[in-house]
C-alpha positions as CSV (number, residue, x, y, z in Angstrom):
1,M,104.6,140.5,87.7
2,L,101.8,142.6,89.5
3,G,99.1,140.1,88.5
4,L,101.2,137.2,90.0
5,L,101.7,139.2,93.2
6,R,98.3,139.7,93.4
7,A,97.2,136.2,92.8
8,A,99.8,135.2,95.5
9,L,98.1,137.6,98.0
10,A,94.7,136.0,97.1
11,L,96.1,132.5,97.5
12,S,97.8,133.7,100.9
13,A,94.5,135.0,102.1
14,V,92.7,131.6,101.5
15,W,95.6,130.0,103.6
16,L,95.3,132.7,106.4
17,L,91.6,132.0,106.5
18,G,92.1,128.3,107.3
19,A,95.2,129.1,109.7
20,L,93.4,131.5,111.7
21,L,90.3,129.3,111.9
22,L,92.1,126.4,113.1
23,S,94.1,128.5,115.5
24,S,91.0,129.9,117.1
25,L,89.9,126.1,117.6
26,G,93.3,125.3,119.0
27,L,93.8,122.6,116.1
28,R,97.0,124.2,114.5
29,R,99.6,123.3,117.5
30,R,100.9,119.8,116.1
31,R,104.2,119.9,114.1
32,W,105.2,117.6,111.3
33,P,108.6,116.5,110.4
34,L,108.2,118.4,107.1
35,Q,106.9,121.6,108.8
36,Y,105.3,122.7,105.4
37,A,102.5,120.1,105.7
38,Q,100.2,121.9,108.4
39,P,99.6,124.8,105.8
40,A,98.0,122.2,103.4
41,M,95.3,121.8,105.9
42,D,95.0,125.2,106.5
43,F,94.5,125.8,103.0
44,A,91.9,123.3,102.5
45,V,90.0,124.6,105.5
46,G,90.3,128.1,104.2
47,A,89.0,127.3,100.8
48,A,85.9,125.5,102.4
49,L,85.2,128.5,104.7
50,L,85.5,130.7,101.7
51,A,82.9,128.5,100.2
52,T,80.6,128.9,103.1
53,L,80.8,132.6,103.0
54,W,79.5,132.7,99.4
55,T,76.8,130.2,100.4
56,C,75.8,132.1,103.3
57,A,75.6,135.4,101.4
58,A,73.2,133.6,98.9
59,L,71.0,132.7,101.7
60,L,70.7,136.2,103.0
61,D,70.4,137.3,99.5
62,M,73.7,139.5,99.9
63,A,76.4,140.4,97.5
64,M,79.8,138.7,98.3
65,R,82.3,141.5,97.9
66,P,86.1,141.5,98.9
67,H,85.6,143.2,102.2
68,V,83.6,140.5,103.5
69,V,86.5,138.3,103.4
70,W,89.0,140.9,104.8
71,A,86.6,141.4,107.5
72,A,86.3,137.7,108.4
73,L,90.0,137.4,108.5
74,L,90.1,140.5,111.0
75,L,87.6,138.6,113.2
76,L,89.2,135.4,113.2
77,A,92.6,136.9,113.9
78,I,91.3,138.2,117.4
79,P,90.5,134.7,119.0
80,A,93.5,133.1,117.2
81,G,95.6,135.7,118.6
82,V,94.4,135.5,122.3
83,R,94.6,131.5,122.1
84,I,98.4,132.0,120.8
85,A,99.1,134.7,123.4
86,R,97.8,132.5,126.4
87,K,98.8,128.9,125.5
88,R,102.2,127.8,124.1
89,P,102.5,124.2,122.5
90,A,103.8,121.6,124.9
91,A,107.2,120.1,124.3
92,S,105.9,116.9,123.1
93,E,103.9,118.9,120.2
94,R,106.9,120.6,119.0
95,A,108.6,117.9,117.2
96,E,107.7,114.1,116.4
97,E,110.0,111.0,116.5
98,V,111.3,110.2,113.2
99,P,113.9,107.8,111.9
100,P,117.6,108.5,111.5
101,S,118.8,111.1,108.9
102,G,116.9,114.1,110.3
103,S,119.7,115.9,112.0
104,R,122.7,115.5,109.7
105,R,121.6,115.9,106.3
106,T,123.2,113.2,103.8
107,F,123.8,113.9,100.1
108,L,120.7,112.0,99.5
109,S,118.5,114.0,101.6
110,W,119.6,117.3,100.0
111,L,119.3,115.7,96.5
112,A,115.7,114.7,97.4
113,L,114.9,118.3,99.0
114,A,116.3,119.8,95.7
115,L,114.3,117.3,93.5
116,L,111.3,118.2,95.7
117,V,111.7,122.1,94.9
118,I,112.4,121.5,91.2
119,V,108.9,119.5,91.0
120,C,107.2,122.2,92.9
121,F,108.5,124.7,90.5
122,G,107.6,122.8,87.3
123,L,104.2,122.1,88.9
124,F,103.3,125.8,89.1
125,A,105.0,126.7,85.8
126,R,102.8,123.8,84.3
127,A,99.7,125.2,85.8
128,Y,100.4,128.7,84.9
129,S,101.2,128.0,81.1
130,T,98.7,125.5,80.1
131,N,95.2,125.9,79.3
132,L,92.0,124.6,81.2
133,F,90.7,121.6,80.4
134,W,87.0,120.7,79.8
135,D,86.0,120.1,83.4
136,G,88.1,123.0,84.5
137,R,86.7,125.2,82.1
138,Y,82.8,124.3,81.7
139,I,82.1,123.3,85.6
140,W,84.6,125.1,87.9
141,G,85.9,127.7,85.8
142,F,82.3,128.9,84.5
143,K,81.0,128.9,88.1
144,A,83.9,131.1,89.1
145,K,83.5,133.4,86.6
146,A,79.9,133.7,87.0
147,M,80.5,134.5,90.7
148,F,83.1,136.9,90.0
149,A,80.9,138.8,87.4
150,D,77.6,138.6,89.5
151,G,79.4,139.3,92.8
152,R,76.9,136.5,94.3
153,L,75.5,133.3,93.3
154,D,73.0,133.8,90.7
155,R,69.8,131.5,91.2
156,Q,69.1,131.5,87.7
157,A,72.5,130.0,86.9
158,F,72.4,127.3,89.6
159,S,68.7,126.4,89.3
160,N,68.2,126.1,85.5
161,P,69.4,122.5,84.4
162,A,67.7,123.1,81.2
163,R,70.4,125.7,80.1
164,Y,73.1,125.0,82.6
165,R,73.2,121.1,83.0
166,Y,76.8,120.6,81.7
167,T,78.3,122.8,84.6
168,H,76.8,120.4,87.2
169,A,75.1,123.0,89.5
170,D,74.8,120.8,92.2
171,Y,78.7,120.4,92.7
172,P,79.8,122.3,95.9
173,L,81.7,125.6,95.8
174,A,85.3,125.1,97.4
175,V,87.1,125.4,94.1
176,P,85.1,127.8,92.3
177,A,85.2,130.1,95.4
178,A,88.6,130.0,95.6
179,E,89.1,131.0,91.9
180,A,86.6,133.8,92.1
181,W,88.5,135.1,95.2
182,V,91.5,135.4,92.9
183,Y,89.7,137.3,90.3
184,Q,88.4,139.5,92.8
185,V,91.7,140.4,94.2
186,M,93.0,140.9,90.6
187,G,89.9,142.8,89.5
188,H,89.6,140.8,86.3
189,V,89.3,137.3,85.0
190,D,92.7,135.5,84.2
191,E,92.4,131.6,83.9
192,R,96.0,130.9,84.2
193,R,96.4,132.6,87.8
194,A,93.2,131.3,88.9
195,K,94.4,127.5,88.0
196,L,97.2,127.9,90.5
197,V,94.6,127.0,93.1
198,G,95.0,123.5,91.9
199,A,98.8,123.5,92.0
200,V,98.5,124.8,95.7
201,Y,96.3,121.8,96.5
202,A,98.9,119.4,94.7
203,L,101.7,121.0,96.9
204,G,99.7,120.3,100.0
205,A,99.1,116.6,99.0
206,I,102.8,116.2,98.6
207,A,103.6,117.9,101.7
208,L,101.1,115.7,103.5
209,L,102.2,112.8,102.1
210,A,106.1,113.3,102.7
211,G,105.2,114.5,106.3
212,Y,103.4,111.3,107.3
213,L,105.9,108.9,105.7
214,R,108.9,111.1,107.2
215,R,107.8,109.4,110.6
216,R,108.3,106.0,109.0
217,M,111.4,106.2,107.1
218,A,114.5,108.4,106.2
219,L,113.8,111.6,104.2
220,P,114.9,110.6,100.6
221,W,112.4,107.7,100.7
222,A,109.6,109.9,102.2
223,I,110.0,112.4,99.4
224,G,110.9,110.1,96.5
225,L,107.5,107.9,97.6
226,S,105.5,111.3,97.7
227,L,106.5,112.2,94.4
228,L,105.8,108.8,92.8
229,A,102.4,109.2,93.9
230,C,101.8,113.1,93.3
231,Q,103.9,113.3,89.9
232,V,102.4,110.5,88.0
233,P,101.2,111.7,84.5
234,V,97.3,111.9,85.7
235,F,98.1,113.6,88.8
236,A,100.2,116.3,87.1
237,Y,97.7,116.6,84.1
238,H,94.9,117.5,86.7
239,A,96.9,119.4,88.9
240,A,97.3,122.0,86.1
241,G,94.0,121.8,84.6
242,G,91.6,123.7,86.9
243,G,89.5,120.8,88.0
244,A,88.6,119.5,91.5
245,D,90.0,116.3,91.4
246,V,93.3,117.0,93.0
247,P,91.9,119.0,95.7
248,Q,89.5,116.1,96.6
249,A,92.4,113.9,96.8
250,C,94.2,116.3,99.0
251,C,91.3,116.6,101.3
252,F,90.9,112.9,101.3
253,L,94.4,112.4,102.2
254,A,94.3,115.0,105.1
255,A,91.4,113.4,106.6
256,G,92.7,109.8,106.4
257,L,96.0,110.7,107.8
258,M,94.4,112.6,110.7
259,L,92.2,109.5,111.3
260,A,95.0,107.1,111.3
261,D,96.8,109.4,114.0
262,W,93.8,109.7,116.1
263,T,93.4,105.8,115.9
264,E,96.9,105.5,116.9
265,T,97.4,108.2,119.9
266,G,93.9,109.0,121.0
267,R,94.7,112.7,120.7
268,R,91.3,115.0,120.9
269,E,93.0,117.3,118.2
270,D,93.4,114.8,115.8
271,F,89.8,113.5,115.9
272,V,88.3,116.9,115.6
273,M,90.7,117.6,112.7
274,A,89.7,114.5,110.9
275,A,86.2,115.2,111.1
276,L,86.9,118.7,109.9
277,M,88.6,117.6,106.9
278,F,86.1,115.2,106.1
279,G,83.7,118.1,106.2
280,A,85.8,120.1,104.1
281,G,86.5,117.6,101.5
282,A,82.6,117.5,101.0
283,L,82.6,121.0,99.9
284,V,85.2,120.1,96.9
285,K,83.2,117.5,94.9
286,A,80.0,115.4,94.7
287,E,82.2,112.5,95.6
288,G,83.3,113.9,99.0
289,L,80.0,113.3,100.2
290,S,80.5,109.6,100.1
291,I,84.1,110.0,101.6
292,A,82.7,112.1,104.6
293,L,80.1,109.2,105.1
294,G,82.8,106.4,105.0
295,G,84.8,108.8,107.4
296,A,81.7,109.1,109.8
297,L,81.5,105.3,109.9
298,L,85.0,104.8,110.8
299,L,85.1,107.6,113.2
300,A,82.1,105.9,114.9
301,L,84.1,102.5,114.9
302,G,87.0,104.4,116.5
303,C,84.9,106.0,119.3
304,W,83.7,102.5,119.8
305,W,87.2,101.4,120.3
306,R,87.9,104.4,122.6
307,R,84.6,104.3,124.4
308,R,86.2,104.6,127.7
309,E,88.3,107.6,126.8
310,M,85.7,109.7,124.6
311,R,83.2,111.9,126.0
312,R,79.8,112.2,124.5
313,G,80.4,115.9,123.8
314,E,83.6,115.3,122.0
315,I,81.6,112.5,119.9
316,A,78.9,114.8,119.0
317,L,81.4,117.9,118.3
318,G,83.2,115.3,115.8
319,F,80.1,114.1,113.9
320,L,78.8,117.6,113.7
321,L,82.1,119.0,112.3
322,V,81.7,116.2,109.5
323,A,78.2,117.6,108.5
324,L,78.3,121.4,109.3
325,P,80.6,122.5,106.2
326,Y,78.1,120.9,104.0
327,L,74.8,122.2,105.8
328,P,74.6,125.6,104.4
329,W,75.1,124.3,100.8
330,A,72.5,121.5,101.2
331,V,70.0,124.2,102.5
332,L,70.7,126.5,99.4
333,R,70.3,123.5,97.0
334,A,66.9,122.6,98.8
335,I,65.7,126.3,98.6
336,W,66.7,126.8,95.0
337,G,65.8,123.4,93.8
338,I,69.3,122.4,92.4
339,P,68.9,118.6,91.7
340,S,71.5,116.0,92.0
341,L,71.8,115.1,88.3
342,Q,73.7,111.6,89.0
343,L,70.8,110.6,91.4
344,T,67.8,111.6,89.5
345,T,69.3,109.6,86.5
346,I,69.9,106.0,88.2
347,S,67.4,103.3,87.1
348,A,67.2,99.7,88.3
349,R,68.5,96.8,86.0
350,P,68.3,93.0,86.1
351,L,70.6,91.3,88.2
352,A,72.4,89.6,85.1
353,E,73.2,92.9,83.5
354,N,74.4,94.3,86.6
355,L,76.8,91.3,87.2
356,E,78.0,91.7,83.4
357,R,78.6,95.5,84.2
358,L,80.6,94.6,87.3
359,A,82.9,92.3,85.6
360,T,83.5,94.9,82.8
361,V,84.3,97.4,85.8
362,G,86.5,95.1,87.5
363,R,88.5,94.3,84.3
364,R,89.0,98.1,83.1
365,L,90.0,98.8,86.7
366,F,92.8,96.4,86.4
367,E,93.9,97.5,82.9
368,H,93.7,101.0,83.8
369,A,95.7,100.8,86.8
370,I,98.7,98.9,85.4
371,S,98.9,101.5,82.5
372,W,102.2,102.8,82.6
373,P,101.9,105.9,80.6
374,R,98.9,107.1,83.2
375,W,100.2,105.6,86.6
376,E,103.8,104.4,86.2
377,A,104.6,102.0,89.1
378,V,102.3,103.6,91.8
379,W,99.4,101.1,91.9
380,L,102.1,98.2,91.8
381,L,103.6,100.0,95.1
382,V,99.9,99.9,96.3
383,G,99.4,96.3,95.6
384,L,102.6,95.2,97.2
385,G,101.8,97.2,100.2
386,L,98.1,95.8,100.8
387,L,99.7,92.4,100.4
388,A,102.4,93.2,103.0
389,Y,99.4,94.6,105.2
390,L,97.4,91.3,105.0
391,L,100.3,89.1,105.6
392,R,102.3,90.8,108.4
393,R,100.2,93.6,110.0
394,P,96.4,92.9,109.7
395,R,95.8,93.9,113.5
396,E,97.3,97.4,113.3
397,R,94.3,99.7,113.7
398,P,95.8,103.0,112.0
399,L,96.7,101.0,109.0
400,A,93.2,99.3,108.9
401,M,91.7,102.7,109.1
402,L,93.6,103.9,106.0
403,W,93.0,100.7,104.0
404,A,89.2,100.8,104.9
405,L,89.0,104.3,103.7
406,V,90.5,103.3,100.4
407,A,88.5,100.4,100.0
408,W,85.2,102.2,100.9
409,Q,85.6,104.8,98.4
410,L,86.8,102.1,95.6
411,A,83.7,100.1,96.5
412,V,81.5,103.5,96.0
413,Y,82.9,104.1,92.7
414,V,82.4,100.6,91.5
415,V,78.5,100.8,92.6
416,I,78.2,104.0,90.9
417,Y,79.5,102.6,87.7
418,V,77.4,99.4,87.8
419,V,73.9,101.5,88.3
420,S,75.0,104.4,85.9
421,P,72.6,105.0,83.2
422,Y,75.4,105.6,80.8
423,N,77.1,103.3,78.6
424,V,79.7,101.5,81.2
425,A,82.5,101.5,78.8
426,E,82.3,105.1,77.8
427,H,81.7,106.2,81.4
428,L,84.7,104.4,82.5
429,T,86.6,105.8,79.5
430,T,85.8,109.3,80.6
431,S,86.0,109.1,84.4
432,L,88.3,106.4,85.5
433,D,91.4,108.3,85.7
434,R,89.7,111.0,87.9
435,V,88.1,108.6,90.4
436,L,91.2,106.7,90.9
437,L,93.3,109.7,91.4
438,H,91.3,110.6,94.3
439,L,92.6,107.3,95.9
440,V,96.2,107.5,94.8
441,P,97.7,109.5,97.6
442,L,96.1,107.8,100.5
443,A,96.5,104.2,99.1
444,T,100.2,105.2,98.8
445,A,100.3,106.3,102.2
446,A,98.7,103.0,103.4
447,A,101.0,101.0,101.3
448,A,104.1,102.6,102.3
449,A,103.3,102.5,105.9
450,S,102.5,98.7,105.5
451,L,106.0,97.9,103.8
452,V,108.2,99.4,106.5
453,R,108.9,97.0,109.4
454,T,108.5,99.5,112.2
455,S,106.8,103.0,112.5
456,A,107.7,105.9,114.8
457,Q,105.0,106.8,116.9
458,P,103.9,110.1,116.6
459,A,104.7,112.5,119.6
460,G,102.0,112.7,122.3
461,K,101.4,108.9,122.3
462,E,100.4,109.4,125.8
463,G,96.8,109.8,124.5
464,R,94.1,112.3,124.6
465,R,94.7,115.8,126.2
């Protein structure tokens, strides 16, 4: 029990890092219909900040001791406290318009909330009771244990592909940094408790999706659709396995929802949060870089749509926040000579062979998406939502942003499979569930929002403040 309490303390500190940083920047004032959605973004930002601390310590040739994190918390608490004391949220930021059933709880609402609690309890219980799977143990888990044992990033471990190639040393550090922090607070390695990091991200994805959908439909539907997307067998398996795919999906979802909200309302806070969440996602997995690139392109499109409202300084700040979280890790990789194992193995092929591989990828994608044991009905919902969007609401810019993000990342994955040096059938078999997992929460949000006839507008519709 004492070990669980220490693990809870460590995870709470990660959340607090993000919460204090966002409060210091004035980005934590908005409230969702389901009020636990904001802490999901707090935790993702906190994990990214923790990874940045580890990276900066390596650049300075310093040890990363627990007192560095506690000192960072104290330093962030000062500006956060000053901002909270000086400025209270406006009335329009305290609540958002939601469809009926919010004030008087119906039987179905209470039933949905009870189901949510049961699912979340089961999520943490499964993460605590199961073993790490391959990626969780030999990529993220290996790094976390090495970081804890050495008290720093060991250059030999990260720049020796001949010995540590299987660990994907070029992958960024948000997940292993959070796990190593759990080990530091506990004082020893305990994989079961470190795996709770993934469960927190999974809970965050459920909260974010439910909070977004609650503005558009009744509470039972919002929770039900969120659980449909975030409790399919593939999602539940990866949430408990110690990998980084559920954290990547959570960050992708948060960034996409913030982007859609900014497109709809023009609020500066949403623009900055979208940019920051794209940057934080880039520190989770290598795939986060392509997500951040797609996000930057869509942010640029949104700035063009709102060119009369946006100041040049705001636009520059947004694009800086997309790149800034990854920059220290990029510098460390350049100094230590950490190669990208994926990019260095790509080779050109004849066009006919690429077209043949493309056909194989398309066929396997479809077969995989309709596999009930893996995904149940979630991709059927996404297909219906896409059809509804194309037929009824193709000019709604917030929905266009969500679908464009999903389409962009799916296209990136298809291209990667086509140009991959590996046997395409084996590559698809070993990775297709993980890459589709990144898309499921955001695709569900886009689909559900496309299927409803009307959508409640977020509070603060008056535009940029």
